[in-house]
N, C-alpha and C positions, 0 to 999 in steps of 0.2 A: 377088323376095319382095314381095308386095303391102304397100302402106303403109297403116297404120291411121290414118284421119283424126283420130279422137278423141285418139289418142296424140300425134300431131303437135301438135295444138292445146294439149294439156296441157303438152308440152315447151316450146312457144313462150311460154305464159303464165309457166311457172316461170322460163325464161330471162330474160324481161323483168323479172320481179320481182327476180331476183337482180341484174341489171344496174342497176336503179333503186336498189336498196339500196346497192350499192357506190358508185354515183355520189353518193348522199346522204351516205355516209360521207366521201368526199373533199371534198364541199362543206362539210360540217360542220367538217372539219379546217381548211379555208381560212378559214372565218368565225372559227374560234377563233384562227387565227394572225394575222389581220389586224384583228380587231375591237378597239375601244378597251378598255383595261383597265377592269374593273368598278369602280364607285365604292366607295371605302372605306366600311365600315360605321361608323355613328356610334359613338363611344367610349361604352361603357356607363357608367352612373353608378357611382361607388364606394360610394354610400350606398344601402341598400335602400329601395324605395318603402314609404311609410308610409300606413296607412289607419286612421282613427278612426271607429268607428260610434257615433253619438250617438243614443240611444234615449229617446223621450218615455215617462216612466212616470207621467204625471199621472193624476188620477182618471178622466178620460174614457176612458183606455185599457182600462178594465174593461168597456166597453160591447160589445155583440154586434157581430161583424164578418162572418164568413163560415163556412159549414160548421159551425155550432153553436159556433164558437170566439169568444172575446173578441179584441179587437185585441192585447192583451198576449200571449195564447196564440199568436196568429198570428206575432207578432214573435219570440217565443222559438223557435218551430219553424223559422222562416226563419234565425235566427242559428245554430241548431244545424247545419243543413245547410250553411250557408256555412262555418262553422268546420271541418266535416268535409272540405270540398273546398278548403280554403285553400291557395293556391300557397306553396311553401316559401320563395320569395324575398320574400314580402310580410311586413312587420311590422305587426301589427294591435293596436289598442287599443279598449276599449269604455268609453264615458262615458254617464252617465244625466242626465236633467233631470227634476226633480219627483218623485224617488224617496223622499225622506226626510221632508219637511215634512208634518205631519199636522194642522195647524190648518185652520180653515175661512175665516179672513180672510187676505187677501194682505198680507204684511209684507216687510220687508227680508230677513228670513231665508228666506222663501218664494222670493224673487227671486234668492237666491244658492244655491238648492238644485240643485246639480249636482255629481256625484261620478264620479271615474274608478274603475271597478270592475275594470278589467284594464288594466295599463300597456302602452303601445305597445312592441312587441318581438316576438320569436319566440314563437309561441303553443304553450302546453301545452293541448291541446284539452280534456282533462277538466276542468282548472281553469277555463278560459274558459266552458265550458258550465255549470259549477256556479255561477259568478258570475251568469250570466244567469237561471238557474232560480230563484234566490232573490228575484227582483224581483216586487213587487206594486204595482198602480196606487195612487198616493197623493196627490201634490201638485198644484202649478200648472205653468205652461209657460214658464220663463225661457229662451227660445231665445237671446237676445242674450248673456246671461252664459255660457251653455253653449258657444257658438261661441268666445268669447274663451278660455275655459278649455281647450277642445279644441285650439286652436292652441298654447297654452302647453305642453300635453302632449307635443307633438312635439319639444320641446327646441330646441337651437341651430340654426345654419345647416346646410342640406342641399343637395346638388347633385342631388337627385331630387325627385319629385313628393310632395306631401302632399295627401291626399284625405280630406275629411270627408263622411260619408254620414249625413244627418239624417233620422230616421224619426219622424214625428209625426202626430197626428190633429187638431191644432189650431194656432191662431196664437199669437203672443206675448201673454202675459197681464200682463207686468210693465213694458212700455215706458213712457217712452222710456229708452234709444234704440231706434229701430226696428231690427230685426235685418237688414233689407236694407242700411241705412246702415253697420251694424257690418261686414257682409260686404264692402262696398266699401272700408272702412278697412283691413280685414285684407288684402285683395287688393293694396291700394296699398303695403303694406309690403315687397313683392317677395320673398315667402317661397314662391312657387310653390304657392299654395293653390288647390284646387278644392273647391267644396262642391256635392255632389249632394243633392237633396231628394226624399223619398218621402212622399207624402201619403196617409193612410189614410182620408180623408173626401173622395172625389173630387167630390162634388156641392156642397162648400162653396166658394163663390166667393172669400171673404176668405182662406181658407187657401190656395187655389190661387194667388191673386195674390201673397201674401206669400212663399210657398215658391218660386214662379217667379222672383220678384225676387232672392231670395238666390242662387239657382243662376246666374241671368244675370250677376249682379255679379262672379262668380268664374270664369266660363267653364264652369260645371257644367250639369247637366240636372235638370229637374223631371219626376217621373212621378207621375201619379195612379193609385195602386194599387187594383185592384178586389177582389182576393181574396188568400188566403194563397199560392196557387201563383205568382201574378204577383209578389208581394212577394219570395218566395224566388228566383225567377228573376232579377229585376232587381237585387236586392242582390248575388247572386253575380256578375252581369255587371260591376257597378261595381268589386267587389273584384278580379276577374280583370283588368280593364282596367288597373289600377295596375301589375300585373306585366308587361303586354305593351307598354306605351308606353315607348319609348326617349327619355330626356329629354336635351336639349341646353340647359342653362340659359343664358338671355341675361344679359349683364352689365347691371346697373342703372346708368343714367346720368341726369343731370339737364341737359336742354338749356337754353340761355339763352332768356329770354323777350323780349328786346329786339332784339339783333342778334348778329352773329358775333364781336364783339370779345371777349366773355367766354365763348364757347361751348366746350364740351369738344372735344378732338381725338380722333376716332374712327379706329381701325385697322380692318382687315377683321374682321368678326364680327357677332354678333347682340346687339342692345341693347334694353332695355325702359325706358320712361319713362311719364310721365303728362301729359296735356294737357287743360286745361279747355275747355269749349265756346267756340268762337270764338277760341281762343288760337293764337299762333304759337310754334314752337320752333325753335332754331337749333343746328347742330352743324358742326364743322369737319372736313374730310377732306383728306388729302394725295394728290395725283395726280402720279405720276412719269412721265417720258418712256417711251413704249412701253407704257403701261398704260391700261386702260379701267376706269372706275368704273361699277359696277352697284349700284344702291340701290333698295330697296323699303321701303314703310311700310304698316302695318296699324293701324287705329284701331278699337277695340272699343266699341260703343255699349252700355255696361253699365247703362244707366238709360233711362227712357222719354224718347224724343226725338221731335221733330216729323217729319213724313213726308218732307220734302225735306232732303237732306244731300249733302255732298261732302267729299273730302279731296284735298289737293294736296301734291306734293313738288317743290320747285324746287332747282336747282343754280345758285349765283351765284358770280361771280368776286369778287376782292378789292375791286372798285369797285361791287359791287351789281348788275352787269349779269347778266341771266338767260342761262344757257348751255343749260339743258335743263329740261324739266318733265314730270311725270306727273300726271294728274288723273283722278279717278273720281267719278261722281255717281250718286245713286240716289233712288228714291221708294218709300215704304212702309216696312214693318218690316225692320230689318236687325240683325244681330249684329256683323258685322265688315265694314269696307270697306277696300280695299287699292288701291295704285297703285305704280308704279315708274318708273325712268328708267335710261338708259345714256348714258355720255359718254366717248369715247376721247380720249387725250391729243392725237392728231393734229389733231382739230378745234380743241382749245385752242391749239395752236401756229400754226394757220392764221388765227387771229383778227387783225384789224388792231391794230398796236402791241403784240402779245402779247410781243414780245421787246424792247420799248423800254428796259426796265431790266434789263440783263443780269446785274446783281449782286443782283437781288431773288430771294428764295426763292420768291416767288409768281409768277415769270415764267420758265418753262422755255425753254431754247434748243434748237432742233432740231439734229441733227448735220449733218455736211457733205452728207449725202445727202438731207436734208430729209424723211426718212421717219419721224422721231420714234422711231427705234429706238436712237439712240445715248445716250451719257451726258448728263445735264443735271440741273438743280435741280428739286426737287419743287414743285408749285404747290399752295398752300393755298386750297382752295375752301370754299364754304359750302352746307350742305344746310338747307333751310327746310321744316318740316312745318307745315301749317295745315289747319284743318277748318272746314267751313261747317255744323256742326250747330247746331240751336236746340232749345230745350225750354221747357215751361211754367215760370213763375216758382216753382212749388212744388217743382221738381226741384233737388236739391242739386248745386252746381257743384264742390265740393271733396270728396274728392280728384278730380283730373282723370281722364278716360277713359284706359284702358290703351293704350299705343302700343308697337309692336314695330318696330324699325328694323333692316334688314339692310344691311350694307355689304360689298361684294366688290370686290377689285381684281385684275384678270386681265390677261393679255397682250393687247394690242390686236390685233384681227383684221385685220392689214394684209396677210397672205398666206394662201393656202389651206392648210388643215390636211391632214395625211396621213390623217386619219381623220375621216370625216363623222359627222354626228349619228346617234344610235341605233345606233352600232357598225358602220355600213356602210362597207366599205373603198373607197378610191379611190387612184389613182396607178398607176404602171407595175408595181409588185410584184404587186398583186392580178390585173392583166391577165395577167401571165406565169403565175401560179398557176392561173387559170381556163383558160388555154390548155392547160397540162399536164393539168389535170383532164379536159378534153374529149378529149384524145388517149388518156389512160388509159382513160376510159369507153368510147371507141370500140374499143380493143383488147380490153377485157373482153367487150364485147358480141359481137365477132367470135368470140372463143373460146367463149363460151356457145352461140352458134348452131351451131358445129361440133360441140360435145360432145353437144348434144341433137338434132341433125339426124337 
């Protein structure tokens, strides 16, 4: 019987695809069996994310904006669409500034004109829309006062994010205090506050500078909004972001400013602090035998600083001797600069005279094998955080710049792991499995060729 060449080619292609598929299945099973376990998901916060929309209702919001609408009309439309699409997990509140005072002269009453028209919590959409619909452009622009009141609306402590979205067409009319300085003070209170600002007058340099400074001081964003569509889109993005971000709240700590004698003792974890320009901060850590210290620090430039800057993290022993350091420098504009270091106990044990005082908690003793894996006393070491920022004299120094310090204590990498980075297996077990996979794939391929021959 003559052989059909086209049929043979089709059978060969089908057979190879089937064999490749089966081999891929076996390979996938091996990777699943030998890869490192997936990292645990961060524990979600027990407190819902909270967002406060702070809307400027001053007289200038009655001016023309886009598509034949006033700025106030555009804001109402954007609010209604955002409320309709609000994630169920987000608690929302609405506060106004400049909505009630009807005088023409700026007074103390005008500068306290801020009202919460919808409390922070689960939203009844019809009621929230009704509260916004009744607003009419009226008064002045007391931004600083409104920011403080908006923070108070959130209530007590929270383990989740608190976001304020400020929508305005003008700058502060009641200062001092300057709203940028108020934003820094609020951020320094450690309440996990982010302020995003939306400016409805994109060509006004003063408004752009002030709103940008408020956002920068709290780790937020500034957007110059061109029209109602962009306002709606950006406002919705900011509200949705609060629901998407998983928060791991750092512990608030105050480092010593002179030396380690009075420094707080840190365990493994994430910590937040404040450091003024040019200041040094000290923290103590305990390093046990067979452990490795991994530390990193980030300093946020939340105010105008000069173009050259640096941050350094040093690890010191009890005598002030430097054991390790991390340093990062830069030039130009920056928001955050970070560095880190690693230091295993084995290096500590190998230092000259490290075990001179066997009875001291700051001097560990290696085990009989000298590999640092045995029992011994913890060594109390010192982490020093310093920065080389500078700024014009007009820039306020206090409160200090935000600092986030991460401390991790892991098993020292003295022996190869059974699992390599990125989940790639190594060792004799994966080799056996791969060999078996090759044999099985060969048998399958032989059977496929016989069936389709």
